[in-house]
C-alpha positions as CSV (number, residue, x, y, z in Angstrom):
1,X,214.3,244.7,40.1
2,X,213.5,243.3,43.4
3,X,210.6,241.5,42.2
4,X,212.9,239.7,39.5
5,X,215.0,238.8,42.3
6,X,218.1,241.0,41.1
7,X,218.6,241.9,44.9
8,X,222.1,243.5,44.2
9,X,221.0,246.0,41.7
10,X,217.8,246.8,43.6
11,X,219.8,247.3,46.7
12,X,222.1,249.8,44.9
13,X,218.7,251.6,43.4
14,X,217.1,251.7,46.8
15,X,220.5,253.2,48.2
16,X,220.6,255.9,45.8
17,X,217.1,256.7,46.7
18,X,217.7,256.8,50.3
19,X,215.4,254.0,51.3
20,X,217.4,252.3,53.8
21,X,214.7,249.9,54.8
22,X,214.3,248.4,51.6
23,X,218.2,248.3,51.0
24,X,218.3,246.3,54.2
25,X,215.6,243.7,52.8
26,X,217.5,243.5,49.5
27,X,220.6,242.7,51.5
28,X,218.9,240.0,53.6
29,X,217.7,238.2,50.5
30,X,221.3,238.6,49.0
31,X,222.7,237.0,51.9
32,X,220.4,234.1,51.7
33,X,220.9,233.8,48.0
34,X,224.9,233.6,48.9
35,X,224.5,231.1,51.6
36,X,222.4,228.9,49.0
37,X,225.4,229.1,46.5
38,X,227.9,228.2,49.4
39,X,228.8,224.5,48.8
40,X,227.8,221.9,51.5
41,X,231.2,220.9,51.8
42,X,232.3,224.3,53.2
43,X,230.7,223.3,56.4
44,X,231.1,225.9,59.1
45,X,231.2,228.8,56.2
46,X,227.9,227.7,55.0
47,X,226.4,227.5,58.5
48,X,227.7,231.0,59.2
49,X,226.4,232.3,55.9
50,X,222.9,231.0,56.7
51,X,223.1,232.5,60.4
52,X,224.1,235.8,58.9
53,X,221.2,235.7,56.6
54,X,218.8,234.7,59.3
55,X,219.9,237.4,61.5
56,X,219.2,239.9,58.6
57,X,215.7,238.7,58.2
58,X,215.3,239.1,61.9
59,X,216.5,242.6,61.8
60,X,214.1,243.4,58.7
61,X,211.1,241.8,60.9
62,X,211.8,243.9,63.9
63,X,212.2,247.1,61.8
64,X,209.1,246.7,60.1
65,X,205.9,248.7,61.3
66,X,202.4,247.5,62.1
67,X,201.2,248.3,58.7
68,X,203.8,245.7,57.3
69,X,202.5,242.7,59.4
70,X,202.5,240.3,56.3
71,X,205.9,241.2,55.2
72,X,207.1,240.9,58.9
73,X,205.7,237.2,58.9
74,X,207.6,236.7,55.6
75,X,210.8,237.9,57.0
76,X,210.4,235.6,60.2
77,X,209.3,232.6,57.8
78,X,212.5,233.3,55.8
79,X,214.6,233.5,58.9
80,X,213.1,230.1,60.0
81,X,214.4,228.7,56.7
82,X,217.8,230.0,57.0
83,X,218.2,228.8,60.7
84,X,217.1,225.2,59.3
85,X,219.5,225.1,56.7
86,X,222.1,226.0,59.4
87,X,220.7,223.4,61.7
88,X,220.0,225.9,64.5
89,X,216.7,224.2,64.9
90,X,215.6,226.0,68.2
91,X,215.9,229.6,66.5
92,X,214.5,228.0,63.3
93,X,211.4,226.9,65.5
94,X,211.3,230.2,67.3
95,X,211.3,232.3,63.9
96,X,208.6,229.9,62.4
97,X,206.4,230.5,65.5
98,X,206.8,234.2,65.0
99,X,205.9,233.7,61.3
100,X,202.8,231.8,62.3
101,X,204.1,228.6,60.5
102,X,203.2,226.4,63.4
103,X,203.5,223.1,61.3
104,X,207.1,224.1,60.5
105,X,207.9,225.4,64.0
106,X,206.7,222.1,65.5
107,X,208.6,220.0,63.0
108,X,212.0,222.0,63.7
109,X,211.6,221.5,67.4
110,X,210.8,217.8,67.1
111,X,214.0,217.4,64.8
112,X,216.3,219.5,67.3
113,X,214.8,217.7,70.3
114,X,213.0,220.6,71.9
115,X,210.2,218.6,72.9
116,X,208.9,221.3,75.5
117,X,208.6,223.7,72.8
118,X,207.1,221.4,70.3
119,X,204.4,220.5,73.0
120,X,203.7,224.1,73.6
121,X,203.1,224.4,69.9
122,X,200.8,221.3,69.9
123,X,198.9,222.6,73.0
124,X,198.5,226.4,71.7
125,X,198.1,225.5,68.0
126,X,197.3,222.1,67.5
127,X,194.1,222.7,65.3
128,X,196.1,224.4,62.8
129,X,198.9,221.9,62.2
130,X,198.8,219.9,59.0
131,X,196.7,216.6,59.0
132,X,198.1,213.9,61.1
133,X,201.2,216.0,62.2
134,X,199.5,216.6,65.7
135,X,199.2,213.0,66.4
136,X,202.5,211.9,65.0
137,X,204.2,214.8,67.4
138,X,202.0,213.9,70.2
139,X,203.2,210.4,69.9
140,X,206.8,211.2,69.7
141,X,206.4,213.6,72.9
142,X,204.7,210.6,74.6
143,X,207.6,208.3,73.9
144,X,210.3,211.0,74.8
145,X,208.9,211.8,78.1
146,X,208.2,208.2,78.9
147,X,212.1,207.4,78.3
148,X,212.7,210.6,80.4
149,X,210.9,209.3,83.3
150,X,212.6,206.0,83.1
151,X,216.1,207.1,83.0
152,X,215.8,209.4,86.2
153,X,216.0,212.6,84.0
154,X,213.2,215.2,85.4
155,X,210.2,215.0,83.6
156,X,208.6,218.1,81.7
157,X,205.6,220.2,82.8
158,X,203.3,218.7,80.6
159,X,203.1,215.1,82.3
């Protein structure tokens, strides 16, 4: 049932079998599904729904053991998607980084205006970014920090 995306039924089955970890995973996917079905016009309710789903995925990732490393990465990636939908771009970028999805992390940081974090991703993982993304983000960072210098705000540590 889980593989057919019937999360509510799978959750009940896992609960009856005493498999609490799998119940939590099903519930996280169910929260994400419900958040996607929440109308955009609902505003704050939609944002809360995606934040709740993201937090559930983070919990699943933290409760994964070392044998489930790929699952853990998938949960962090799903959390990143949920945070992105909620426009919580700092947490989205952090989750994508934990999921080793560095292009998505850099994009989230850029969109949210978190240039220091974006530059860290470029410096640490620039050779893994998608074609042309590194150059575009580097240019955006240069422009941002150039503006910062001339408006009297403190520059970042990368200048």
